[in-house]
C-alpha positions in Angstrom: -27.6 17.7 31.9 -25.8 15.0 29.9 -24.1 15.9 26.7 -23.0 13.7 23.9 -19.2 13.2 23.8 -17.9 13.4 20.2 -15.2 11.1 18.9 -12.0 13.0 19.2 -9.6 12.9 16.3 -6.3 13.5 18.1 -4.5 13.4 14.8 -6.7 16.0 13.0 -5.7 19.5 11.9 -5.4 20.7 15.5 -3.8 17.5 16.9 -0.7 15.5 16.4 0.8 15.5 13.0 3.2 13.1 11.2 6.9 13.0 11.4 9.4 13.3 8.5 9.5 9.9 6.7 13.3 9.7 7.2 13.0 10.3 10.9 12.0 6.9 12.1 11.3 6.3 15.8 13.1 3.4 17.5 9.9 1.3 17.5 9.5 2.0 13.8 13.0 0.7 13.1 12.3 -2.5 14.9 8.9 -2.9 13.2 10.3 -2.0 9.7 13.0 -4.7 10.1 10.6 -7.4 11.2 8.2 -6.5 8.3 11.1 -6.5 5.7 12.3 -9.9 7.0 8.8 -11.4 6.9 8.3 -10.2 3.3 11.7 -11.5 2.1 11.2 -13.9 -0.8 7.5 -13.2 -1.2 6.9 -13.0 -5.0 3.9 -10.7 -4.6 0.9 -10.0 -2.4 -0.8 -7.4 -0.2 0.6 -5.6 2.8 -1.9 -3.7 5.0 -1.0 -0.8 7.4 -3.8 -0.6 10.0 -3.8 3.0 11.4 -1.6 4.3 8.7 -1.9 8.0 9.5 -0.4 10.2 6.7 1.1 7.1 5.1 4.7 8.2 5.6 5.7 5.0 7.5 3.9 2.8 4.9 5.8 4.6 2.1 9.1 4.3 4.0 8.6 0.6 4.6 7.6 0.0 0.9 10.7 1.8 -0.3 12.9 -0.1 2.2 11.4 -3.5 1.1 11.7 -2.5 -2.6 9.5 -5.2 -4.0 7.3 -3.7 -6.8 5.1 -6.8 -6.9 3.7 -6.0 -3.5 0.5 -4.0 -3.1 0.4 -1.6 -0.2 -2.9 -0.6 1.5 -3.4 1.8 4.4 -6.5 2.4 6.5 -7.1 5.1 9.1 -9.9 7.1 10.8 -8.4 10.6 10.3 -9.6 12.5 7.2 -6.8 15.0 7.9 -4.1 12.4 7.8 -5.6 10.5 4.8 -5.7 13.8 2.8 -1.9 13.9 3.1 -1.6 10.2 2.3 -3.5 10.7 -1.0 -0.4 12.1 -2.5 1.4 8.8 -2.2 1.3 6.0 -4.8 -0.5 3.5 -2.6 -4.1 2.6 -1.8 -5.8 4.2 1.2 -9.2 3.9 2.8 -11.0 5.6 5.7 -12.5 3.4 8.3 -13.4 3.2 12.0 -11.3 0.3 13.4 -13.9 -0.1 16.2 -16.2 -1.2 13.4 -13.7 -3.5 11.5 -11.3 -3.5 8.6 -12.8 -2.9 5.1 -10.9 -5.8 3.4 -12.1 -9.3 2.4 -11.3 -12.4 4.3 -7.8 -13.8 3.7 -6.7 -11.0 1.4 -3.5 -9.8 3.0 -0.1 -11.5 3.3 1.1 -9.2 6.1 -0.7 -6.8 8.4 1.0 -4.3 10.7 -0.5 -2.0 13.3 2.0 0.4 14.9 0.8 2.3 17.9 -2.9 1.9 17.2 -4.4 -0.8 19.4 -4.0 1.4 22.5 -6.4 4.0 20.9 -9.3 1.7 20.4 -12.3 0.9 22.6 -12.4 -2.7 21.3 -8.8 -4.1 20.9 -10.2 -7.6 20.7 -12.0 -6.7 17.5 -8.9 -5.2 16.0 -6.9 -8.4 16.5 -9.9 -10.5 15.3 -10.1 -8.4 12.1 -6.3 -8.6 11.5 -6.6 -12.4 11.8 -9.6 -12.4 9.5 -8.0 -10.5 6.7 -4.7 -12.4 6.9 -4.1 -15.4 4.6 -3.0 -18.6 6.3 0.7 -18.3 7.0 0.4 -14.5 6.9 2.0 -12.4 9.7 0.9 -9.7 12.0 3.4 -7.1 13.3 2.0 -4.9 16.1 3.6 -2.3 18.4 2.2 -0.7 21.5 3.4 1.1 24.7 4.2 -1.2 27.6 2.2 -0.6 30.7 5.0 -2.3 32.7 7.9 -0.4 31.2 10.8 -0.1 33.6 10.0 3.5 34.5 6.4 2.8 35.1 7.4 0.2 37.6 9.1 3.0 39.5 6.2 5.5 39.1 3.4 3.2 40.3 4.7 2.8 44.0 5.5 6.6 44.0 1.8 7.4 43.3 2.5 9.0 39.9 0.4 8.4 36.9 2.2 5.9 34.7 3.6 7.1 31.4 1.4 6.4 28.3 -1.8 6.1 30.4 -4.1 9.0 29.9 -7.0 9.8 32.2 -7.9 13.1 30.7 -8.9 14.0 27.2 -7.5 17.6 27.7 -4.1 17.2 29.3 -1.5 14.6 30.0 -0.4 16.7 33.0 -3.3 15.2 35.0 -1.8 12.9 37.5 1.8 13.5 36.3 3.1 15.1 39.4 6.8 16.0 39.1 6.9 14.6 35.6 5.1 17.7 34.4 8.5 19.5 34.3 9.7 17.0 31.7 6.7 17.3 29.4 7.3 19.4 26.3 3.6 19.0 25.2 0.6 18.0 27.3 -1.8 17.3 24.4 -3.2 13.8 24.8 -2.7 11.3 22.0 -5.8 9.4 22.8 -4.7 6.3 24.7 -7.6 4.2 25.9 -6.0 0.8 26.6 -2.6 -0.3 27.7 -1.0 -3.7 27.7 2.0 -5.5 29.3 3.8 -8.3 27.5 1.6 -11.1 28.9 -1.7 -9.3 28.1 -0.6 -8.7 24.6 0.3 -12.3 24.1 -3.0 -13.5 25.5 -5.0 -11.0 23.4 -3.3 -12.2 20.1 -3.6 -15.9 21.0 -7.3 -15.7 21.8 -7.9 -14.5 18.2 -6.3 -17.7 16.8 -2.9 -16.2 15.9 0.3 -17.8 17.0 2.7 -15.4 18.7 6.3 -15.8 17.4 8.3 -13.2 19.3 8.0 -10.0 21.3 10.8 -7.5 21.2 11.4 -4.3 23.0 12.1 -0.8 21.7 13.2 2.5 23.2 10.7 5.4 23.8 11.8 8.5 21.9 10.5 10.8 24.6 12.8 9.4 27.3 15.2 12.2 28.4 18.5 12.0 26.4 20.7 11.3 29.4 18.6 8.1 30.0 18.7 6.8 26.4 21.4 4.3 27.3 19.4 2.9 30.2 16.2 2.7 28.1 18.0 0.9 25.3 19.7 -1.5 27.7 16.4 -2.4 29.6 14.5 -2.6 26.3 16.5 -5.7 25.4 14.1 -7.5 27.8 10.6 -7.1 26.4 8.8 -7.2 29.7 10.8 -4.1 30.8 10.9 -2.3 27.5 9.2 1.0 26.8 7.5 -0.3 23.7 6.4 -3.8 22.8 6.9 -5.1 19.2 5.0 -8.4 18.6 5.1 -10.7 15.6 2.5 -13.4 15.2 1.5 -15.8 12.4 -1.9 -17.1 11.2 -1.8 -20.9 11.3 -2.4 -22.8 8.1 
């Protein structure tokens, strides 16, 4: 007998929580610096965090930028995370990103989506919606795991499930083989789609945005003895653990 499959909130009360605001991940540092640079000199305007979670990264970036004339908005699916965000002095809304972004056309000067596109059934819609809500000349900053990260290029021919790609809604140990010994937690985070550098560039371009750069970032879960190697190889985006893309909406 078929049964309905409920939408899983992997970031609800029983799932993944937030991290301390001061404890930025490598990809967040790269994204924060790109966002801050893009907002330099902007007299005012609106910044949108798509998939804001508990709002801690949004608040950290707002503090780092330090421009009181900017209006910061966050949208997310998780009621649990948004309940935490409500304590922050910013604007937050609940939405299903597979249905769109609840903002008017051309209403944001910068949109960023960190580690959200890989969770969606319709990534094309997400980028279309980011392009729609951006004003001409506005920028998109997006981060996502790299399917072709250097370690995945080694795992594929060894017949081991690539890191970041989840085939089970119950455990990331499925298909992990010897990597199971390195996993501190096997709770899935809800990855549905993965991209390499080329796929991400193509996806953004087909929505009418102009890609400006793709940078790499380290993956925080790489074993500490390999941090140096991950950092070194992440200097080349196509090999990096995490992809950080910046694109502009043409005038």
